[in-house]
C-alpha positions, 0 to 999 in steps of 0.5 A: 440661088447665086454664084460668085464669080470674080474677074480680077477686078469686078465681082460678079453675083449671079442671081436666078428669081425663083418663082413656085421652084420655077426660074422666072429671071436671071440677074447680073450684079457686079460690084468693084472688087474692093468695094461692097457697092455695086448695080444690076447690070444685066437681065433677060429684058433689060427691064427691072420694072417688071417685078420692082419689089424683086429687084430692088430686093435683090440688089440689097441682097446682093450688096451684102453678098459682095460685102461679105465676099471682101469681110472675113467670116467674123464679120459675117457673123458678128452679133449687132448692137443695135440702140433703137430710139423711140417717139418721146411722148408714148411707151413701147409696150403691148398696149400701147396703139402707136404702130411705131411702137409695136414694130419697135417692141417687136424688133427689140424681142426678135433682136433678143431672141437672134443673140443680138444686142438690143438697147432702146431708149424710151419713156418710162412705163416702156416695156421690152426684153433687151437694155432700157434707158428710160426717162420720165415720161410727161403727165402733161398736154404735149405743148411746145414747153414740154416738147422741148423741155423733153428734147434736151433730155432725149439728146442728152441720153444719146450723147452719154449712150454713144460715149458709153456703149459699143454700138454698131448701129442706131435705128430711130422710129419718132416723127420728130428724128431732127430734134435728137438726131445724133452727129456721128459716124455710126450708121443711122437708119431712120423708118417712117412710120407716118405719112412722108407729109407729116414731116418737117420737109427741112428734116430730109435736107443736109442729111448726112452721108450714113443716115439712111431711111425706110418706108413700110410699105409700097405705097408710102414709097412711092411718096418718098422718092424724094427723101436722100438715102432712102432704102426699099420699104421694109413691110411691117409684121405682128406676131401671129402665134399670140392670135387667137382664132375663135368662132365670131360673135356679133360685133364690129370693132374699131381699135387704134389712136382716138383721134380725127384722122382716124375717122372713128365717128364714121365707123360708129355711124356705120355700125349704127346703120348695119344695126351691130354693136360696136366695141371702141379700143384704144389709146386717147394720147394727151393732145388738145385736138384728140381731146376735142375730137373724142368729147365732140365726135366721138362721145356723143354716139356712145351709150355705154351698151351697144356702142361703147368705148373700153380703153386700151387693152393688152396684148391678149385682150386685143386678140380675144376682141379681134378674134371674136369680131364679125370684122374689123372697121377701118375707116381712116381719113389719113393715107395710112403707111401700114395698118397693124391692125389690120394685120392682127385681124388677119392673123385671128381670122377677122376680115377688114372694111376700111376705106382705100386711104393709103396703104389698106388699098393694098392690104385689103383684097377686096372680097377675098380678105375683106371690103373696100368701100367709100362712104358710110353707107357703103360700109354699112352694107358691107357689115353684112357681107362680111359672112361671106369671107372665109376666115381662114383665107384672111389668116393664111395671108398673116402667115404668109406676108405679115409674120414679125419674125419675118419682118426682124429678118428683113431688119437684121439683114438691112442693119447688114447691108448698112453695115457692109456699105 
C-alpha cells in the first residue's frame, strides 16, 4: 500500500510492508520534487537489515512511483522496445542447456505477450517470438580466432540496430558482454548469469553511467557488491504451466551442460552406489575441455542401458523426463548463481538432491523439497530417502516463487525503473 504526499520541495511516498494481511513495517521514502532519485529516510527501527530483500525492492518500487509522479500518463503506459543480446555461441531456444538462453527466451515471450516490442540478437538456430536478428552460428571449436570473428560481427550488427531502430533499453546476457557493449545513451542492463568470479575483472571497470548490472539470486548478489551500478537481483523463473506432474518411476535424472563443473561423473557414481538407474540429458558444447571431460569421466561410466546419455531434449521431452524421475541430482562443483533445472523439477513435483553449491543451498529446502549432501555416499543415501518427500510441496514452492510470469513482471519493472532514473 502506498500514499503520496507533496511538501513543495520533497515528494514523499509512504509504503506499508504487508505480510499475512498485517502491516509489519512502514517505510518513508523521499525524493526531490524534480528528480526520481531518492532514499528510504525512516523506518520504525531504522534498521533496514531486518528485511533486506524487502527494503531493496521497496526502494526500487518507490523510485518508480516517484518517477511516475513527474511523468505523464503516456510515459507510464508506454510500450517498451527492448533489444536483448544473447551469448553469441549458443542458440536461444527451448532445448539449449544454458540458463541464460532460457531466461532470455522466456523474457522475449513475456514481453511480446504483454504488448512490448522484443528484438533478440542471437546466433542462427534461435527460436523466438519477437524479432530475431541472427548471424551464422560457428560449427568449429570455440577458440580465439572463432571468438574474435564472431565478436566483430556482433558489434557491427548492434551498431546497425541502434541506427535503424528506436530502442528504449538494451539487455545483455553473455559472460563476454564487454566484447560488444555499445557506446550509447540508451540505458543498458547486464544480467550476470554466471558466478561473478568467472567474468573478466576488467569488465567492471570504467562502466558508463547508464550501464547497470543485476544478479539472479541472493547468494550471487552477496559476491557482487563491488560491482558499480548494481541493482537488486531478479530471481529466475520457469514456465510452471508447461510442467507435468506424473507418477514417479524408479530412475534418477541429471539435466544440464556436460562439463567438469557440473560434477556429472559424481552423480553417476552415486546412482550406482544406490543401485538406481540414471538418465543424463543435456548439451555437450564445442569446447575442448568439455569434450575431454565427457570422454574421460562420463562416457566410461555409461552403459547405454541403466546409465545412459540421451542428448539434448525439447521442452516437452525434458518435462516428461523430469516429472517421472524419482529425483533430480545436482552435484555441482561450481558456485551456482541459480538453477533453472531445480525450479523445473519442483514444477514437476520432483525432489532435488544437491551439493550446497552457491544458490543451491537456498533453493533446496532440506528434508522438505529434497536433500543437501556433501559427498557421493551421502547423495546415494539421499536417493533412497526421496520417497519421504511430499511431491506436492515441491510443486507448491515452484508456483509460489519460481514462475516465469513473475520473473518477466520483475524485469519489466526493472526496465521502467531504469528509464525513469
